[in-house]
N, C-alpha and C positions, 0 to 999 in steps of 0.2 A: 600626692605624697612625694616628697623629695627623696633623692638617692640616699641621703644620710639616714633615712628612716626605713630603708629596706625595700625599695621598689623591686619588683621582679626584674632580674638581670638577664637580658637576652644575649649578652656578649660572652657568656660561658655556656658550655654544653657538655653532655656526657661523653660524646665522641672523643673530644680532646683528652678528657681525663682517662678514658679507657685505653687510648693509645699510649698514654704515659704509664699506666698500670701494666700493660703488656710487657714493658721493658723493666719497670722498677718495682714490681710486686715483691713484698717481703716474703721470705721463705719461712713457713711455720709448720709444725708437725701435724696440724689438723687441717691444713689448707691444701686444695688442689690448685696447682699452678695454672695461670690463664691459658697457656698453650695446651696443657693436658685437658683442661675443661673443654676447650674448643674441639679437641680431638675425641670428645665423648666420654672422658673420665668424670664420673659424678662424685661429689663429696659424700661422705658417710654422714647421714643426719645425726647419728649418735655422737660422732666426733665433733660436729658443728655445735650441737647442743651442749655437750660437756665443756667445750672450750669457752663458749659464750657465758655459761654459768660461772666458770672459774674467772673469767675476765671482768666480771661485774666488780667495779671499784678496785681492780687489781691490774698491775701492769703486765704486758706481754712477757717481759723478762722474768717476772716472778712466776708466771703460770707455766711456762714451757716444760720445766722439769716435772711439775705436778701432773701435767697432762700425760707425759710419757709414762710416769709411774702408774697412773690410773688405767691407761689403756693397755699397759703390760699386765697389770694384775687382773683387769676386767675388760677384755677386748670387745665385748658386746654389751648392749643394754641389759640383756638377759643375765649376763655374768654379774653385772653391777647390782641388779635387782636381787640376786641370790646371795650377795655378800653380807656377812654379819655387820650389824650397825657399828660395833666397836672398831672393826677393821677399817671401815670407810672413814670414820671420824679420825682414827689415828693417821691414816694416809693423808688426810686433809690438814692435819696439824701444822700450824705455821702459816697457812694461806689466809687465815682471818675470815671474818664475817661467817661464823660457823652455822648460822641458819641456812646458808646456801647448801652446806653438806647434808643437813637434815632433809631439806627440800629435794636435793639431788636424789637421795634414796627413795623418797616418796614418789617422785616423778618417774624414776626408773621402774618402780614396781607397778605403777599404773600402766605405763607403756608396755612393759613385758607381760603383765597379767591380764589387762583389759583390752589392749590394742594389738595383741599378738606381736609385740616388738616393733611395730611400725609407728613412726612419729607422724602426726598430722601435718599437712602442708600449709594450711591457712593460719593467719595470725589469730583469728577468732577461736579456732579449735585448739591451737597451741596455748592460748592464754587460759584455757580451762584446766591445764595441767599444773600441779604444784610447783611453785617457785618461778613460774614464767610470767613476766610482766610484758608491757608493750614493747620495750626495747628488745628483749630476748626473743619474743615472738617474731618481730620483724626481721631480726638477724637470721634466725633459723629458717624462716619462710623464704627469705631472699637467697641466702647463701647456699642452703641445702637443696632448695627446690626451684630456684630461679623465679620465684613469684615477685611481682612488682610491689615490693613493700618498702616503706621509708624507714631507714635505720637512722636513729639520732642518738649518738653518744656525745661525750664531751669534745672529741675531735671534730665531729661533724658540725656541732654547734659553733665551734670556733671558725671553721671554714665558711659556713654560711654567713656568720655575722660579718666576716671580712669581705667576702665576695659581694655581698649586698650592702655593706656599710650600715649594719643595724646598730643604732646607737642606744636603743633601749636596753637596760641591763638585764642580765639573767638573775633570778629564774623567771621573771615576769615575761621575758621575750621568748620563752621556750616554744610555745605553740606557734608563734609567728615564724620562728626558725624552722620548725617542723614543716609548716606549709611551704616555705621556700625550698626546703630540701625535697619535698614531694614533687614539686614541679620539675626538678632536675633529674629525678629517678626514672631511668628508661624502662620500657617494657622488655627490650632485648638486653640480655646479659645483666639482668638486675643483680644477680649475686656477685658478679665481678665488680659491678659499679659500687655496691655497698662496701666491699672490701677496699676498693680504690679510694673512695672518699675518706675512709678511716685511715688508710695508709698515708694519704696526702696530709691529713692533720697531724699524724704521728711523726712524720719524717721531714716534711717541708713547711707546712703551715703551723709551726710549733708555737707554744705559748709565748716564748721569748725569742727575739731575734729570728723571725720567720725568714726562710730562704726564698724570698720572692723571685729572685733572678732565675731560679730553676723550676718555678711553678708553672704547670701547663695552663693555669687559669690567670696568670699574671696580667695579660693584656686586657682582660675583662673585669679584673678585680677592682671594685670601686674604692675600697679602703686603701689599696695600694696607690691608686691614682691620687687619693686625697692625702697620702702620707700618714695614715693613722692605723695601718694594719696591726702594728705591735700593741696598740692601745685597746684592741677589741679581742674578745667580747668584754663589754663592761659588766661588772657584777655588783649587786647590792652587797654592802659590807655585812659580813657575818657577825653574829653575836659572839662575845667573848666566851671561850670554852672554859667551863668550870673545872676545878680540881677536886677529885674525890680521894679518900684515904681508906685504908684497910689493913688488916693483919693476916698473914699466912703462917702456917705451921708446917715445918718440914721435920718429920721424925724418922729416925733410922733405928731399926731393930738391931739386936746384937749380931745377927747374921748378915746385916747389911741391907735387908729389905726396907723399902720406904713406904710410908703411909700416904695413900692417895684416896680421893673420892671421885666419883663420876658425877658431874654436875647435872641438875635436872634438864630434861630435854628443852624446856622453854626458858627463854631468857638468854642473857649474854654468855657466850661460851657454852651454850646448851649442848649436853651430850658428851662433852669433852672431859678427859681426865685432868685433875688438878690437885693442888695442895689444899687441905682443909683450911678454912679461915673465916673471918668475919664478913659481914656485908660491906659493900663499898658505898660510902656516903660522904657528904661534904664535911661532916664532923664525925669523929670516931665514935662508933656505936659500942655499947657494952658487948663483951664477947668472952667466951670461955675456951680454953685449949681443948682440943679434941680428945686428949687422953692425959692422965696424970703422968708428968715426967719432969725432969730437971731442964726447964726451957732457958735458953740463952738468946738474948736479942742481938742481932747483927747490927753493927754500926752503919752498914750500907742500906740505903733506901732504894728499893727497886721501882723504877719509873717506866710507865708505858702510856701511850696515847691511843685512845679509841676515837671513833668518829666524833662523838659528842662530849667527851670529857678526857681530861688527863687523870692518871691514876698514880698514887704513891703508896707503896706497900712496905710495911714494916715486917721483917722476917724474923721469926723465932725458930730456933733449931734445938732438937733434943736427940742425943745419940745414945746408943746402947739401951734402947727401950725394951722392956720385957713384958709389959702388961698386954693383955689381949681383950680387955673388956671395953669395947668401943663399937661404933657403927660403921667404921671405915675399914678399908682393906689394905693389908700389906702386900706389896708386890716385890718379889725377889728380883735380883739383878738380871735373871734370865727372862723374866716377864716384862721388866721395865726398860723402856727406851726413851730417853729424854726427847727424841725427835717426835714422839707421839703426843707431846704436850703442846698446847697452844703457846704462842710466842711469849705472852706475859708470864706463864708458868715456867717456861723454859728459862726466862731471865732469872727467876727465883732460884732455880736449880744451879745456874751458872754462878750467880752471886754467892750462893751457899758454898759451892765447891771451891771457889776462889778464896773465900774467907778461911775455909778449913785448911786449904793448902798453905796459906800464910801462917796459920797457927801451928801447923805441923813442921 
């Protein structure tokens, strides 16, 4: 096998990367600094698990404030397990991928109720918990308990593909990259190494214009030697993302209260508050307003992008509603906080208020 197809690279090692990490580790609210860890300070498994669930498909910058909010409201896994579902979903609003929040509660309740508040140490046992897959299990096992587990996120995939010059595209090359990453994962300081290789990908071995000149693995990086680092990893082209359409209704009662529904637990935005509306489909489906009122259509179309599709929402507004014969709930302004809404529903609120401001 040629270097260009990912031969095991003996020119890079964990020792060099850990020395770099000791100086350059990112400071994060859930992380124990490498110097503190060597002094015997252990990470809180609850903090590690919570941060890793939040970080799934979400950036560190977006997660930091949410992590602080959650750990302030619910400092332990037992506190989170005892929290009302609606409070947790509201605190998660805006972070996206809301199935994570539902699984977060399920997992917390299993750990608090069945495991006496103690997280398992091994990947196998962790993957038995709700919402924990191979990546999260490896991250919690290594970072929280220093188990020699192979962590493979997008940053690590990129680093491995470049260090070994793996030309086969993702996602087909994923397991090959995992095997290469496993051979570099040390038994000693496994948790620090997992964070180090992720930090390397996030800050040095970046998707565009990698900073090879300051990389601790530059001398042994095959892609750098071949001048192709910025081209890797290669990826199989994605299919075109479709566009769906829908209608939402924003009704205000005479006293200012707004009409909201809590979406079913299963499905997109499950368990979250939102405006009543139609289904989202490629073509507009038949629909009826949630209540009889004088509805006005906004000229503004609200657009939002989910992982697998773009969404365009037509917004209808009714003010000074007086009827009460409906299956939805009115929330007065003391109960309602727009920040409790998922991002797409928040966009509807913002578009509506901007329109009303212009009208007034």
